[in-house]
N, CA, C and O atoms as a GROMACS GRO file, in nm:
protein
  424
    1MET      N    1  -2.075  -0.179  -2.245
    1MET     CA    2  -2.049  -0.050  -2.088
    1MET      C    3  -1.852  -0.034  -2.071
    1MET      O    4  -1.764  -0.116  -2.098
    2HIS      N    5  -1.848   0.042  -2.042
    2HIS     CA    6  -1.734   0.017  -1.944
    2HIS      C    7  -1.690   0.153  -1.870
    2HIS      O    8  -1.753   0.250  -1.912
    3ALA      N    9  -1.596   0.184  -1.767
    3ALA     CA   10  -1.573   0.228  -1.681
    3ALA      C   11  -1.347   0.256  -1.622
    3ALA      O   12  -1.253   0.176  -1.625
    4ILE      N   13  -1.356   0.394  -1.580
    4ILE     CA   14  -1.188   0.354  -1.578
    4ILE      C   15  -1.248   0.370  -1.393
    4ILE      O   16  -1.332   0.436  -1.331
    5VAL      N   17  -1.118   0.238  -1.358
    5VAL     CA   18  -1.187   0.275  -1.234
    5VAL      C   19  -1.031   0.257  -1.183
    5VAL      O   20  -0.933   0.202  -1.232
    6GLN      N   21  -1.068   0.371  -0.990
    6GLN     CA   22  -0.891   0.373  -0.990
    6GLN      C   23  -0.886   0.217  -0.838
    6GLN      O   24  -0.966   0.161  -0.763
    7ILE      N   25  -0.684   0.211  -0.884
    7ILE     CA   26  -0.701   0.092  -0.728
    7ILE      C   27  -0.610   0.094  -0.670
    7ILE      O   28  -0.516   0.035  -0.723
    8GLY      N   29  -0.592   0.135  -0.581
    8GLY     CA   30  -0.467   0.187  -0.529
    8GLY      C   31  -0.384   0.323  -0.566
    8GLY      O   32  -0.427   0.429  -0.520
    9SER      N   33  -0.226   0.324  -0.676
    9SER     CA   34  -0.299   0.470  -0.703
    9SER      C   35  -0.236   0.392  -0.866
    9SER      O   36  -0.138   0.432  -0.928
   10GLY      N   37  -0.299   0.309  -0.895
   10GLY     CA   38  -0.353   0.261  -1.066
   10GLY      C   39  -0.426   0.332  -1.121
   10GLY      O   40  -0.466   0.434  -1.062
   11GLN      N   41  -0.468   0.304  -1.248
   11GLN     CA   42  -0.631   0.351  -1.288
   11GLN      C   43  -0.666   0.212  -1.434
   11GLN      O   44  -0.583   0.166  -1.512
   12PHE      N   45  -0.743   0.195  -1.430
   12PHE     CA   46  -0.789   0.018  -1.532
   12PHE      C   47  -0.945   0.100  -1.608
   12PHE      O   48  -1.016   0.197  -1.581
   13THR      N   49  -0.939   0.012  -1.694
   13THR     CA   50  -0.973   0.061  -1.739
   13THR      C   51  -1.131  -0.186  -1.757
   13THR      O   52  -1.116  -0.285  -1.828
   14ALA      N   53  -1.209  -0.158  -1.677
   14ALA     CA   54  -1.273  -0.214  -1.634
   14ALA      C   55  -1.443  -0.235  -1.723
   14ALA      O   56  -1.532  -0.150  -1.722
   15GLU      N   57  -1.450  -0.411  -1.813
   15GLU     CA   58  -1.561  -0.451  -1.924
   15GLU      C   59  -1.573  -0.533  -1.847
   15GLU      O   60  -1.485  -0.596  -1.788
   16GLU      N   61  -1.794  -0.549  -1.833
   16GLU     CA   62  -1.829  -0.611  -1.764
   16GLU      C   63  -1.766  -0.790  -1.813
   16GLU      O   64  -1.804  -0.817  -1.927
   17GLY      N   65  -1.703  -0.878  -1.764
   17GLY     CA   66  -1.662  -0.983  -1.829
   17GLY      C   67  -1.518  -1.016  -1.801
   17GLY      O   68  -1.484  -1.131  -1.775
   18ASN      N   69  -1.421  -0.901  -1.807
   18ASN     CA   70  -1.326  -0.893  -1.855
   18ASN      C   71  -1.224  -0.935  -1.716
   18ASN      O   72  -1.279  -0.973  -1.612
   19THR      N   73  -1.117  -0.927  -1.723
   19THR     CA   74  -1.029  -0.966  -1.582
   19THR      C   75  -0.941  -0.904  -1.618
   19THR      O   76  -0.909  -0.904  -1.737
   20ILE      N   77  -0.865  -0.821  -1.509
   20ILE     CA   78  -0.825  -0.712  -1.443
   20ILE      C   79  -0.674  -0.812  -1.372
   20ILE      O   80  -0.691  -0.919  -1.314
   21ARG      N   81  -0.557  -0.757  -1.390
   21ARG     CA   82  -0.491  -0.743  -1.285
   21ARG      C   83  -0.408  -0.599  -1.250
   21ARG      O   84  -0.330  -0.524  -1.309
   22VAL      N   85  -0.472  -0.606  -1.119
   22VAL     CA   86  -0.406  -0.517  -1.010
   22VAL      C   87  -0.326  -0.531  -0.921
   22VAL      O   88  -0.345  -0.636  -0.860
   23ASN      N   89  -0.221  -0.456  -0.874
   23ASN     CA   90  -0.173  -0.490  -0.719
   23ASN      C   91  -0.219  -0.551  -0.605
   23ASN      O   92  -0.337  -0.524  -0.579
   24SER      N   93  -0.146  -0.646  -0.507
   24SER     CA   94  -0.236  -0.724  -0.442
   24SER      C   95  -0.340  -0.604  -0.415
   24SER      O   96  -0.344  -0.485  -0.446
   25GLN      N   97  -0.437  -0.708  -0.330
   25GLN     CA   98  -0.616  -0.706  -0.278
   25GLN      C   99  -0.590  -0.726  -0.185
   25GLN      O  100  -0.474  -0.767  -0.187
   26GLU      N  101  -0.640  -0.722  -0.058
   26GLU     CA  102  -0.672  -0.801  -0.013
   26GLU      C  103  -0.814  -0.900  -0.015
   26GLU      O  104  -0.914  -0.844  -0.057
   27GLY      N  105  -0.824  -0.999   0.014
   27GLY     CA  106  -0.983  -1.134  -0.040
   27GLY      C  107  -0.969  -1.235  -0.083
   27GLY      O  108  -0.872  -1.254  -0.156
   28LYS      N  109  -1.058  -1.337  -0.056
   28LYS     CA  110  -0.973  -1.402  -0.104
   28LYS      C  111  -1.037  -1.510  -0.194
   28LYS      O  112  -1.158  -1.532  -0.188
   29PRO      N  113  -0.976  -1.559  -0.254
   29PRO     CA  114  -1.036  -1.613  -0.470
   29PRO      C  115  -1.153  -1.662  -0.372
   29PRO      O  116  -1.167  -1.719  -0.264
   30GLY      N  117  -1.247  -1.588  -0.505
   30GLY     CA  118  -1.364  -1.657  -0.509
   30GLY      C  119  -1.497  -1.487  -0.392
   30GLY      O  120  -1.605  -1.427  -0.388
   31GLY      N  121  -1.403  -1.499  -0.347
   31GLY     CA  122  -1.467  -1.333  -0.244
   31GLY      C  123  -1.481  -1.220  -0.345
   31GLY      O  124  -1.407  -1.204  -0.442
   32LYS      N  125  -1.612  -1.126  -0.302
   32LYS     CA  126  -1.670  -1.005  -0.391
   32LYS      C  127  -1.573  -0.856  -0.321
   32LYS      O  128  -1.559  -0.804  -0.210
   33VAL      N  129  -1.529  -0.835  -0.443
   33VAL     CA  130  -1.517  -0.656  -0.389
   33VAL      C  131  -1.552  -0.544  -0.477
   33VAL      O  132  -1.518  -0.541  -0.595
   34THR      N  133  -1.632  -0.434  -0.410
   34THR     CA  134  -1.676  -0.302  -0.481
   34THR      C  135  -1.600  -0.230  -0.463
   34THR      O  136  -1.539  -0.191  -0.364
   35ILE      N  137  -1.601  -0.200  -0.604
   35ILE     CA  138  -1.471  -0.072  -0.582
   35ILE      C  139  -1.580   0.052  -0.646
   35ILE      O  140  -1.661   0.059  -0.739
   36GLU      N  141  -1.532   0.137  -0.546
   36GLU     CA  142  -1.618   0.325  -0.565
   36GLU      C  143  -1.581   0.407  -0.593
   36GLU      O  144  -1.659   0.500  -0.612
   37LYS      N  145  -1.437   0.426  -0.612
   37LYS     CA  146  -1.324   0.491  -0.689
   37LYS      C  147  -1.362   0.480  -0.858
   37LYS      O  148  -1.297   0.417  -0.941
   38VAL      N  149  -1.485   0.561  -0.884
   38VAL     CA  150  -1.503   0.542  -1.040
   38VAL      C  151  -1.455   0.652  -1.101
   38VAL      O  152  -1.516   0.751  -1.062
   39LEU      N  153  -1.356   0.682  -1.195
   39LEU     CA  154  -1.332   0.804  -1.285
   39LEU      C  155  -1.374   0.834  -1.381
   39LEU      O  156  -1.348   0.950  -1.414
   40LEU      N  157  -1.454   0.758  -1.470
   40LEU     CA  158  -1.496   0.748  -1.575
   40LEU      C  159  -1.641   0.634  -1.631
   40LEU      O  160  -1.632   0.513  -1.647
   41VAL      N  161  -1.775   0.728  -1.653
   41VAL     CA  162  -1.860   0.562  -1.694
   41VAL      C  163  -1.887   0.613  -1.849
   41VAL      O  164  -1.896   0.730  -1.887
   42ASN      N  165  -1.898   0.487  -1.931
   42ASN     CA  166  -1.936   0.519  -2.072
   42ASN      C  167  -2.151   0.420  -2.099
   42ASN      O  168  -2.249   0.356  -2.135
   43THR      N  169  -2.132   0.438  -2.085
   43THR     CA  170  -2.248   0.343  -2.082
   43THR      C  171  -2.308   0.356  -2.222
   43THR      O  172  -2.427   0.344  -2.252
   44GLY      N  173  -2.175   0.392  -2.326
   44GLY     CA  174  -2.262   0.388  -2.471
   44GLY      C  175  -2.308   0.532  -2.583
   44GLY      O  176  -2.268   0.600  -2.678
   45SER      N  177  -2.437   0.512  -2.473
   45SER     CA  178  -2.443   0.693  -2.513
   45SER      C  179  -2.430   0.833  -2.466
   45SER      O  180  -2.452   0.941  -2.521
   46ALA      N  181  -2.386   0.798  -2.345
   46ALA     CA  182  -2.324   0.897  -2.228
   46ALA      C  183  -2.200   0.893  -2.175
   46ALA      O  184  -2.152   0.789  -2.128
   47ALA      N  185  -2.167   0.956  -2.176
   47ALA     CA  186  -2.020   0.916  -2.082
   47ALA      C  187  -2.054   0.998  -1.959
   47ALA      O  188  -2.128   1.093  -1.981
   48MET      N  189  -2.016   0.981  -1.838
   48MET     CA  190  -1.984   1.065  -1.713
   48MET      C  191  -1.804   1.043  -1.723
   48MET      O  192  -1.716   0.964  -1.758
   49ILE      N  193  -1.827   1.165  -1.668
   49ILE     CA  194  -1.654   1.227  -1.622
   49ILE      C  195  -1.616   1.230  -1.476
   49ILE      O  196  -1.648   1.346  -1.448
   50GLY      N  197  -1.570   1.181  -1.370
   50GLY     CA  198  -1.648   1.219  -1.243
   50GLY      C  199  -1.463   1.322  -1.222
   50GLY      O  200  -1.356   1.306  -1.280
   51THR      N  201  -1.523   1.459  -1.069
   51THR     CA  202  -1.463   1.550  -1.040
   51THR      C  203  -1.362   1.515  -0.861
   51THR      O  204  -1.327   1.605  -0.785
   52PRO      N  205  -1.349   1.437  -0.848
   52PRO     CA  206  -1.263   1.382  -0.904
   52PRO      C  207  -1.332   1.196  -0.928
   52PRO      O  208  -1.284   1.119  -1.011
   53TYR      N  209  -1.454   1.159  -0.830
   53TYR     CA  210  -1.551   1.008  -0.960
   53TYR      C  211  -1.676   1.068  -0.923
   53TYR      O  212  -1.732   1.149  -0.847
   54VAL      N  213  -1.693   0.974  -1.030
   54VAL     CA  214  -1.836   1.002  -1.018
   54VAL      C  215  -1.944   0.872  -0.890
   54VAL      O  216  -1.962   0.757  -0.850
   55ALA      N  217  -2.000   1.078  -0.884
   55ALA     CA  218  -2.076   0.981  -0.753
   55ALA      C  219  -2.248   0.924  -0.785
   55ALA      O  220  -2.353   0.980  -0.815
   56GLY      N  221  -2.210   0.792  -0.760
   56GLY     CA  222  -2.310   0.713  -0.736
   56GLY      C  223  -2.310   0.569  -0.801
   56GLY      O  224  -2.389   0.476  -0.784
   57ALA      N  225  -2.147   0.585  -0.917
   57ALA     CA  226  -2.100   0.483  -0.902
   57ALA      C  227  -2.009   0.339  -0.945
   57ALA      O  228  -1.894   0.342  -0.989
   58LYS      N  229  -2.055   0.268  -0.931
   58LYS     CA  230  -1.986   0.194  -0.846
   58LYS      C  231  -1.962   0.044  -0.956
   58LYS      O  232  -2.038   0.009  -1.046
   59VAL      N  233  -1.781  -0.049  -0.896
   59VAL     CA  234  -1.848  -0.136  -1.028
   59VAL      C  235  -1.767  -0.291  -0.914
   59VAL      O  236  -1.683  -0.291  -0.825
   60GLU      N  237  -1.874  -0.432  -1.001
   60GLU     CA  238  -1.818  -0.472  -0.864
   60GLU      C  239  -1.782  -0.611  -0.921
   60GLU      O  240  -1.844  -0.663  -1.014
   61ALA      N  241  -1.681  -0.665  -0.860
   61ALA     CA  242  -1.556  -0.759  -0.890
   61ALA      C  243  -1.585  -0.856  -0.766
   61ALA      O  244  -1.621  -0.865  -0.648
   62GLU      N  245  -1.532  -0.940  -0.912
   62GLU     CA  246  -1.521  -1.169  -0.798
   62GLU      C  247  -1.311  -1.142  -0.801
   62GLU      O  248  -1.250  -1.074  -0.883
   63VAL      N  249  -1.261  -1.208  -0.706
   63VAL     CA  250  -1.088  -1.173  -0.689
   63VAL      C  251  -1.099  -1.388  -0.772
   63VAL      O  252  -1.178  -1.472  -0.729
   64VAL      N  253  -1.033  -1.402  -0.845
   64VAL     CA  254  -0.988  -1.491  -0.910
   64VAL      C  255  -0.859  -1.530  -0.876
   64VAL      O  256  -0.853  -1.645  -0.834
   65SER      N  257  -0.749  -1.466  -0.880
   65SER     CA  258  -0.706  -1.558  -0.750
   65SER      C  259  -0.554  -1.473  -0.714
   65SER      O  260  -0.572  -1.354  -0.739
   66HIS      N  261  -0.432  -1.495  -0.670
   66HIS     CA  262  -0.390  -1.395  -0.609
   66HIS      C  263  -0.219  -1.483  -0.691
   66HIS      O  264  -0.223  -1.602  -0.722
   67GLY      N  265  -0.097  -1.401  -0.711
   67GLY     CA  266  -0.027  -1.452  -0.747
   67GLY      C  267   0.122  -1.329  -0.740
   67GLY      O  268   0.116  -1.221  -0.682
   68LEU      N  269   0.247  -1.382  -0.816
   68LEU     CA  270   0.333  -1.335  -0.758
   68LEU      C  271   0.406  -1.286  -0.952
   68LEU      O  272   0.427  -1.388  -1.018
   69GLY      N  273   0.428  -1.191  -1.005
   69GLY     CA  274   0.481  -1.094  -1.088
   69GLY      C  275   0.628  -1.243  -1.168
   69GLY      O  276   0.667  -1.342  -1.106
   70GLU      N  277   0.655  -1.216  -1.258
   70GLU     CA  278   0.769  -1.206  -1.300
   70GLU      C  279   0.917  -1.157  -1.195
   70GLU      O  280   0.895  -1.092  -1.093
   71LYS      N  281   1.035  -1.188  -1.226
   71LYS     CA  282   1.094  -1.182  -1.194
   71LYS      C  283   1.251  -1.104  -1.241
   71LYS      O  284   1.346  -1.125  -1.316
   72VAL      N  285   1.204  -1.001  -1.140
   72VAL     CA  286   1.265  -0.807  -1.174
   72VAL      C  287   1.396  -0.870  -1.093
   72VAL      O  288   1.396  -0.915  -0.979
   73ARG      N  289   1.531  -0.856  -1.205
   73ARG     CA  290   1.642  -0.882  -1.078
   73ARG      C  291   1.718  -0.795  -1.142
   73ARG      O  292   1.760  -0.809  -1.256
   74SER      N  293   1.753  -0.632  -1.011
   74SER     CA  294   1.914  -0.573  -1.010
   74SER      C  295   1.981  -0.545  -0.979
   74SER      O  296   1.988  -0.513  -0.861
   75PHE      N  297   2.080  -0.537  -1.063
   75PHE     CA  298   2.274  -0.554  -1.001
   75PHE      C  299   2.335  -0.400  -0.963
   75PHE      O  300   2.338  -0.293  -1.024
   76ARG      N  301   2.376  -0.441  -0.843
   76ARG     CA  302   2.481  -0.320  -0.768
   76ARG      C  303   2.593  -0.344  -0.828
   76ARG      O  304   2.621  -0.452  -0.880
   77TYR      N  305   2.687  -0.213  -0.822
   77TYR     CA  306   2.836  -0.308  -0.923
   77TYR      C  307   2.883  -0.141  -0.858
   77TYR      O  308   2.801  -0.049  -0.859
   78LYS      N  309   3.042  -0.122  -0.798
   78LYS     CA  310   3.114  -0.080  -0.709
   78LYS      C  311   3.261  -0.164  -0.791
   78LYS      O  312   3.315  -0.273  -0.777
   79ARG      N  313   3.287  -0.032  -0.889
   79ARG     CA  314   3.452  -0.088  -0.926
   79ARG      C  315   3.512  -0.036  -0.854
   79ARG      O  316   3.491   0.053  -0.772
   80ARG      N  317   3.643  -0.125  -0.902
   80ARG     CA  318   3.786  -0.164  -0.826
   80ARG      C  319   3.803  -0.144  -0.617
   80ARG      O  320   3.871  -0.087  -0.531
   81THR      N  321   3.657  -0.262  -0.636
   81THR     CA  322   3.659  -0.244  -0.428
   81THR      C  323   3.591  -0.382  -0.436
   81THR      O  324   3.551  -0.408  -0.322
   82LYS      N  325   3.551  -0.517  -0.553
   82LYS     CA  326   3.515  -0.598  -0.617
   82LYS      C  327   3.350  -0.575  -0.469
   82LYS      O  328   3.361  -0.609  -0.351
   83ALA      N  329   3.255  -0.528  -0.515
   83ALA     CA  330   3.134  -0.458  -0.458
   83ALA      C  331   3.052  -0.487  -0.535
   83ALA      O  332   3.031  -0.418  -0.636
   84ARG      N  333   2.969  -0.621  -0.500
   84ARG     CA  334   2.904  -0.627  -0.548
   84ARG      C  335   2.706  -0.682  -0.551
   84ARG      O  336   2.669  -0.692  -0.434
   85LYS      N  337   2.678  -0.691  -0.576
   85LYS     CA  338   2.546  -0.756  -0.535
   85LYS      C  339   2.344  -0.692  -0.625
   85LYS      O  340   2.295  -0.591  -0.676
   86THR      N  341   2.294  -0.862  -0.584
   86THR     CA  342   2.247  -0.897  -0.686
   86THR      C  343   2.110  -0.885  -0.633
   86THR      O  344   2.076  -0.976  -0.557
   87LEU      N  345   2.015  -0.780  -0.659
   87LEU     CA  346   1.880  -0.795  -0.588
   87LEU      C  347   1.745  -0.869  -0.661
   87LEU      O  348   1.763  -0.877  -0.782
   88GLY      N  349   1.609  -0.928  -0.615
   88GLY     CA  350   1.548  -0.967  -0.680
   88GLY      C  351   1.354  -0.958  -0.632
   88GLY      O  352   1.298  -1.002  -0.531
   89HIS      N  353   1.305  -0.891  -0.740
   89HIS     CA  354   1.190  -0.896  -0.668
   89HIS      C  355   1.106  -0.950  -0.727
   89HIS      O  356   1.131  -0.952  -0.848
   90ARG      N  357   0.957  -1.027  -0.682
   90ARG     CA  358   0.832  -1.047  -0.815
   90ARG      C  359   0.728  -0.957  -0.656
   90ARG      O  360   0.718  -0.981  -0.536
   91GLN      N  361   0.669  -0.850  -0.754
   91GLN     CA  362   0.527  -0.815  -0.693
   91GLN      C  363   0.443  -0.905  -0.753
   91GLN      O  364   0.448  -0.963  -0.861
   92PRO      N  365   0.335  -0.909  -0.628
   92PRO     CA  366   0.229  -0.985  -0.585
   92PRO      C  367   0.091  -0.922  -0.634
   92PRO      O  368   0.090  -0.801  -0.658
   93TYR      N  369  -0.023  -0.995  -0.652
   93TYR     CA  370  -0.122  -0.894  -0.793
   93TYR      C  371  -0.163  -0.945  -0.723
   93TYR      O  372  -0.115  -1.010  -0.630
   94THR      N  373  -0.353  -0.906  -0.787
   94THR     CA  374  -0.434  -0.995  -0.779
   94THR      C  375  -0.534  -0.996  -0.943
   94THR      O  376  -0.528  -0.911  -1.031
   95ASP      N  377  -0.599  -1.089  -0.941
   95ASP     CA  378  -0.694  -1.060  -1.028
   95ASP      C  379  -0.816  -1.092  -0.989
   95ASP      O  380  -0.864  -1.166  -0.903
   96LEU      N  381  -0.867  -0.996  -1.094
   96LEU     CA  382  -1.060  -0.961  -1.057
   96LEU      C  383  -1.096  -0.958  -1.177
   96LEU      O  384  -1.054  -0.896  -1.274
   97LYS      N  385  -1.214  -1.060  -1.154
   97LYS     CA  386  -1.293  -1.045  -1.254
   97LYS      C  387  -1.450  -0.980  -1.252
   97LYS      O  388  -1.548  -1.026  -1.194
   98ILE      N  389  -1.437  -0.842  -1.345
   98ILE     CA  390  -1.598  -0.796  -1.336
   98ILE      C  391  -1.694  -0.814  -1.384
   98ILE      O  392  -1.714  -0.826  -1.505
   99THR      N  393  -1.804  -0.822  -1.260
   99THR     CA  394  -1.891  -0.839  -1.247
   99THR      C  395  -2.074  -0.759  -1.334
   99THR      O  396  -2.164  -0.796  -1.410
  100LYS      N  397  -2.031  -0.626  -1.246
  100LYS     CA  398  -2.117  -0.524  -1.272
  100LYS      C  399  -2.095  -0.444  -1.267
  100LYS      O  400  -2.041  -0.424  -1.158
  101ILE      N  401  -2.103  -0.335  -1.341
  101ILE     CA  402  -2.033  -0.276  -1.314
  101ILE      C  403  -2.191  -0.112  -1.356
  101ILE      O  404  -2.212  -0.062  -1.466
  102VAL      N  405  -2.252  -0.082  -1.243
  102VAL     CA  406  -2.355   0.015  -1.156
  102VAL      C  407  -2.325   0.158  -1.202
  102VAL      O  408  -2.238   0.228  -1.150
  103ALA      N  409  -2.427   0.208  -1.334
  103ALA     CA  410  -2.416   0.397  -1.323
  103ALA      C  411  -2.523   0.419  -1.298
  103ALA      O  412  -2.632   0.361  -1.300
  104PRO      N  413  -2.455   0.574  -1.255
  104PRO     CA  414  -2.638   0.681  -1.213
  104PRO      C  415  -2.702   0.665  -1.237
  104PRO      O  416  -2.721   0.561  -1.300
  105LYS      N  417  -2.782   0.735  -1.215
  105LYS     CA  418  -2.895   0.728  -1.310
  105LYS      C  419  -2.932   0.919  -1.281
  105LYS      O  420  -2.926   0.979  -1.173
  106ASN      N  421  -2.972   0.981  -1.432
  106ASN     CA  422  -2.933   1.101  -1.470
  106ASN      C  423  -3.058   1.125  -1.473
  106ASN      O  424  -3.098   1.236  -1.506
   0.00000   0.00000   0.00000
């Protein structure tokens, strides 16, 4: 069984037991998170597609860790003026382990 969930502005495929990396979420490591914005649930025999979300479906996950992604560097340059600027950014993320997918009864 797997589901497609919306977390923030991203969509992720969730399967029980898998770990997904999403944009930073609140919660301490070891804490539980319930995701109610489920776009699709595939039970193997039937697929339920939401409009936009599947009513009664939810995904339960556990916060594994928080961290920072790899550094992305950008560089600005203007010719003939000695104007140069280097910027760096590390995007915060949260690792979620999917513990249970609850599908609605039809």
